[in-house]
mmCIF file of the C-alpha atoms, coordinates in Angstrom:
data_MODEL
# 
_entry.id   MODEL 
# 
loop_
_atom_site.group_PDB 
_atom_site.id 
_atom_site.type_symbol 
_atom_site.label_atom_id 
_atom_site.label_alt_id 
_atom_site.label_comp_id 
_atom_site.label_asym_id 
_atom_site.label_entity_id 
_atom_site.label_seq_id 
_atom_site.pdbx_PDB_ins_code 
_atom_site.Cartn_x 
_atom_site.Cartn_y 
_atom_site.Cartn_z 
_atom_site.occupancy 
_atom_site.B_iso_or_equiv 
_atom_site.pdbx_formal_charge 
_atom_site.auth_seq_id 
_atom_site.auth_comp_id 
_atom_site.auth_asym_id 
_atom_site.auth_atom_id 
_atom_site.pdbx_PDB_model_num 
ATOM 1  C CA . MET A 1 1  ? 10.058  3.615   -7.002  1.00 0.00 ? 1  MET A CA 1 
ATOM 2  C CA . LYS A 1 2  ? 6.311   3.204   -7.163  1.00 0.00 ? 2  LYS A CA 1 
ATOM 3  C CA . VAL A 1 3  ? 4.567   3.364   -3.775  1.00 0.00 ? 3  VAL A CA 1 
ATOM 4  C CA . LEU A 1 4  ? 1.105   2.253   -2.627  1.00 0.00 ? 4  LEU A CA 1 
ATOM 5  C CA . ILE A 1 5  ? -0.190  3.740   0.644   1.00 0.00 ? 5  ILE A CA 1 
ATOM 6  C CA . VAL A 1 6  ? -2.675  1.584   2.562   1.00 0.00 ? 6  VAL A CA 1 
ATOM 7  C CA . ASP A 1 7  ? -4.448  2.813   5.696   1.00 0.00 ? 7  ASP A CA 1 
ATOM 8  C CA . ASP A 1 8  ? -8.090  2.955   6.726   1.00 0.00 ? 8  ASP A CA 1 
ATOM 9  C CA . GLU A 1 9  ? -7.577  6.462   8.154   1.00 0.00 ? 9  GLU A CA 1 
ATOM 10 C CA . ALA A 1 10 ? -7.587  9.247   5.570   1.00 0.00 ? 10 ALA A CA 1 
ATOM 11 C CA . LEU A 1 11 ? -5.442  11.518  7.781   1.00 0.00 ? 11 LEU A CA 1 
ATOM 12 C CA . ALA A 1 12 ? -2.731  8.854   8.050   1.00 0.00 ? 12 ALA A CA 1 
ATOM 13 C CA . ARG A 1 13 ? -2.711  8.393   4.258   1.00 0.00 ? 13 ARG A CA 1 
ATOM 14 C CA . SER A 1 14 ? -2.495  12.146  3.810   1.00 0.00 ? 14 SER A CA 1 
ATOM 15 C CA . ARG A 1 15 ? 0.469   12.456  6.193   1.00 0.00 ? 15 ARG A CA 1 
ATOM 16 C CA . LEU A 1 16 ? 2.337   9.613   4.495   1.00 0.00 ? 16 LEU A CA 1 
ATOM 17 C CA . ARG A 1 17 ? 1.676   11.241  1.122   1.00 0.00 ? 17 ARG A CA 1 
ATOM 18 C CA . GLU A 1 18 ? 3.157   14.518  2.380   1.00 0.00 ? 18 GLU A CA 1 
ATOM 19 C CA . LEU A 1 19 ? 6.291   12.775  3.672   1.00 0.00 ? 19 LEU A CA 1 
ATOM 20 C CA . ILE A 1 20 ? 6.839   10.780  0.491   1.00 0.00 ? 20 ILE A CA 1 
ATOM 21 C CA . ASP A 1 21 ? 6.212   13.779  -1.754  1.00 0.00 ? 21 ASP A CA 1 
ATOM 22 C CA . GLU A 1 22 ? 9.220   15.449  -0.102  1.00 0.00 ? 22 GLU A CA 1 
ATOM 23 C CA . MET A 1 23 ? 11.518  12.587  -1.166  1.00 0.00 ? 23 MET A CA 1 
ATOM 24 C CA . SER A 1 24 ? 13.005  12.235  -4.621  1.00 0.00 ? 24 SER A CA 1 
ATOM 25 C CA . GLY A 1 25 ? 12.812  8.954   -6.492  1.00 0.00 ? 25 GLY A CA 1 
ATOM 26 C CA . PHE A 1 26 ? 9.402   7.920   -5.137  1.00 0.00 ? 26 PHE A CA 1 
ATOM 27 C CA . GLU A 1 27 ? 6.040   8.126   -6.894  1.00 0.00 ? 27 GLU A CA 1 
ATOM 28 C CA . ILE A 1 28 ? 2.763   7.421   -5.121  1.00 0.00 ? 28 ILE A CA 1 
ATOM 29 C CA . VAL A 1 29 ? 0.786   5.397   -7.644  1.00 0.00 ? 29 VAL A CA 1 
ATOM 30 C CA . ALA A 1 30 ? -2.319  4.829   -5.505  1.00 0.00 ? 30 ALA A CA 1 
ATOM 31 C CA . GLU A 1 31 ? -3.902  4.744   -2.072  1.00 0.00 ? 31 GLU A CA 1 
ATOM 32 C CA . ALA A 1 32 ? -6.148  2.098   -0.553  1.00 0.00 ? 32 ALA A CA 1 
ATOM 33 C CA . SER A 1 33 ? -8.282  2.065   2.583   1.00 0.00 ? 33 SER A CA 1 
ATOM 34 C CA . ASN A 1 34 ? -8.447  -1.689  3.243   1.00 0.00 ? 34 ASN A CA 1 
ATOM 35 C CA . GLY A 1 35 ? -6.623  -4.928  2.551   1.00 0.00 ? 35 GLY A CA 1 
ATOM 36 C CA . LEU A 1 36 ? -8.788  -6.151  -0.299  1.00 0.00 ? 36 LEU A CA 1 
ATOM 37 C CA . GLU A 1 37 ? -8.490  -2.844  -2.119  1.00 0.00 ? 37 GLU A CA 1 
ATOM 38 C CA . ALA A 1 38 ? -4.724  -2.945  -1.514  1.00 0.00 ? 38 ALA A CA 1 
ATOM 39 C CA . PHE A 1 39 ? -4.380  -6.451  -2.948  1.00 0.00 ? 39 PHE A CA 1 
ATOM 40 C CA . ASN A 1 40 ? -6.419  -5.588  -6.040  1.00 0.00 ? 40 ASN A CA 1 
ATOM 41 C CA . THR A 1 41 ? -4.406  -2.402  -6.563  1.00 0.00 ? 41 THR A CA 1 
ATOM 42 C CA . CYS A 1 42 ? -1.131  -4.330  -6.232  1.00 0.00 ? 42 CYS A CA 1 
ATOM 43 C CA . ALA A 1 43 ? -2.265  -6.886  -8.771  1.00 0.00 ? 43 ALA A CA 1 
ATOM 44 C CA . LYS A 1 44 ? -3.170  -4.106  -11.207 1.00 0.00 ? 44 LYS A CA 1 
ATOM 45 C CA . LEU A 1 45 ? -0.367  -1.539  -10.705 1.00 0.00 ? 45 LEU A CA 1 
ATOM 46 C CA . ALA A 1 46 ? 2.573   -3.648  -9.392  1.00 0.00 ? 46 ALA A CA 1 
ATOM 47 C CA . PRO A 1 47 ? 4.034   -1.084  -6.964  1.00 0.00 ? 47 PRO A CA 1 
ATOM 48 C CA . ASP A 1 48 ? 7.589   -1.562  -5.731  1.00 0.00 ? 48 ASP A CA 1 
ATOM 49 C CA . ILE A 1 49 ? 6.725   -0.668  -2.117  1.00 0.00 ? 49 ILE A CA 1 
ATOM 50 C CA . VAL A 1 50 ? 3.530   -0.932  -0.067  1.00 0.00 ? 50 VAL A CA 1 
ATOM 51 C CA . LEU A 1 51 ? 3.180   1.084   3.127   1.00 0.00 ? 51 LEU A CA 1 
ATOM 52 C CA . LEU A 1 52 ? 0.641   -1.158  4.844   1.00 0.00 ? 52 LEU A CA 1 
ATOM 53 C CA . ASP A 1 53 ? -1.390  -0.533  7.997   1.00 0.00 ? 53 ASP A CA 1 
ATOM 54 C CA . ILE A 1 54 ? -1.900  -3.679  10.082  1.00 0.00 ? 54 ILE A CA 1 
ATOM 55 C CA . ARG A 1 55 ? -5.256  -2.975  11.722  1.00 0.00 ? 55 ARG A CA 1 
ATOM 56 C CA . MET A 1 56 ? -8.006  -2.335  9.208   1.00 0.00 ? 56 MET A CA 1 
ATOM 57 C CA . PRO A 1 57 ? -11.602 -3.519  8.911   1.00 0.00 ? 57 PRO A CA 1 
ATOM 58 C CA . GLY A 1 58 ? -12.283 -6.481  6.650   1.00 0.00 ? 58 GLY A CA 1 
ATOM 59 C CA . MET A 1 59 ? -9.022  -7.896  5.313   1.00 0.00 ? 59 MET A CA 1 
ATOM 60 C CA . ASP A 1 60 ? -6.333  -6.591  7.679   1.00 0.00 ? 60 ASP A CA 1 
ATOM 61 C CA . GLY A 1 61 ? -2.768  -5.746  6.733   1.00 0.00 ? 61 GLY A CA 1 
ATOM 62 C CA . LEU A 1 62 ? -1.324  -9.137  7.655   1.00 0.00 ? 62 LEU A CA 1 
ATOM 63 C CA . GLN A 1 63 ? -3.870  -10.980 5.516   1.00 0.00 ? 63 GLN A CA 1 
ATOM 64 C CA . ALA A 1 64 ? -3.252  -8.562  2.646   1.00 0.00 ? 64 ALA A CA 1 
ATOM 65 C CA . ALA A 1 65 ? 0.523   -9.056  2.938   1.00 0.00 ? 65 ALA A CA 1 
ATOM 66 C CA . ARG A 1 66 ? 0.110   -12.828 2.685   1.00 0.00 ? 66 ARG A CA 1 
ATOM 67 C CA . GLN A 1 67 ? -2.027  -12.409 -0.433  1.00 0.00 ? 67 GLN A CA 1 
ATOM 68 C CA . MET A 1 68 ? 0.445   -9.976  -1.998  1.00 0.00 ? 68 MET A CA 1 
ATOM 69 C CA . SER A 1 69 ? 3.283   -12.462 -1.513  1.00 0.00 ? 69 SER A CA 1 
ATOM 70 C CA . ILE A 1 70 ? 1.724   -14.750 -4.143  1.00 0.00 ? 70 ILE A CA 1 
ATOM 71 C CA . LEU A 1 71 ? 1.749   -12.066 -6.839  1.00 0.00 ? 71 LEU A CA 1 
ATOM 72 C CA . GLU A 1 72 ? 4.248   -12.525 -9.645  1.00 0.00 ? 72 GLU A CA 1 
ATOM 73 C CA . LEU A 1 73 ? 5.676   -9.056  -8.954  1.00 0.00 ? 73 LEU A CA 1 
ATOM 74 C CA . ASN A 1 74 ? 5.265   -8.943  -5.212  1.00 0.00 ? 74 ASN A CA 1 
ATOM 75 C CA . PRO A 1 75 ? 6.166   -5.644  -3.558  1.00 0.00 ? 75 PRO A CA 1 
ATOM 76 C CA . ALA A 1 76 ? 8.341   -4.851  -0.567  1.00 0.00 ? 76 ALA A CA 1 
ATOM 77 C CA . ILE A 1 77 ? 5.941   -4.386  2.338   1.00 0.00 ? 77 ILE A CA 1 
ATOM 78 C CA . ILE A 1 78 ? 6.530   -1.922  5.137   1.00 0.00 ? 78 ILE A CA 1 
# 
């Protein structure tokens, strides 16, 4: 499964990457640091799962999730 990690804190993204790298069957296809970047990445790469932070500057996680839900291949959002 293709995974997109979204968090405005680099350390949080790094920790999630470490945890996912230990699991088989998951591939991290990209990381994003804000909601707009996450939406654009989803539209381009169509990940299966998005690990999405809620509180981020600019477009927050809830706004990004609403935008992602309109994509033809919308991901599961955690």
